[in-house]
C-alpha positions, 0 to 999 in steps of 0.5 A: 823208341824205334817203332819196330812194330810200325816198321814191320807193318810198313814193310808188309804194306810196302810189299803189298803196294808193290804188288798192286803197282805191278798189277797196274803195270801188267794191265797197262801192258795187256791193254796198251794203255799208258795213261788213263784207263782206256775204259778197260774194266780190269785196268780200272779195277787195278788202278783203283785198288792201287789208288785206294791203298795209296789214299788210306795207308799213309795216314793209317801208318802215321797213326800207328806209329804215333800210337806206338810212340805214345807207349801203347801196349805192343799187343794193341799196336800189333792188333791195329797193324794187323787190322790195317794189313788185313783190311787193305788186303781184303779191299784190294782183293775185293775191288778186283772182283767182278761184283762191284760191291762184295764182302772183301771190299766192304769188310776191307773198308770197314776194318781199315776205317775202324783201325784209323778210328781206333788209333785216332781215339787212342791218340786223342785220349792219350794227349788229352788226359 
């Protein structure tokens, strides 16, 4: 199996990761802060959007790939991949908004967690039955 579906979502998420990296660099140039956040709210938000992405996406992609390797229906793999992409986009947008907790951040987190949970449950069932 060549993990074509997982590769598609990994590529799309890779582009989003570079965008979030760019936003951190842009804010660092604006604030002239090379380390830390300089107590600048915009830089703090960019750093956390990037960091949160880096914390969740590797595990989620690993699970997605394992679901695909286990022979899940392509529709399920696409559904999980699309949920991950949507959740991470919503969270990244939400965390950079002035209001600390908003719909983008909240639903982005929930969608990401549900994707990870669904993939995990699928894999547990697949390997235990």
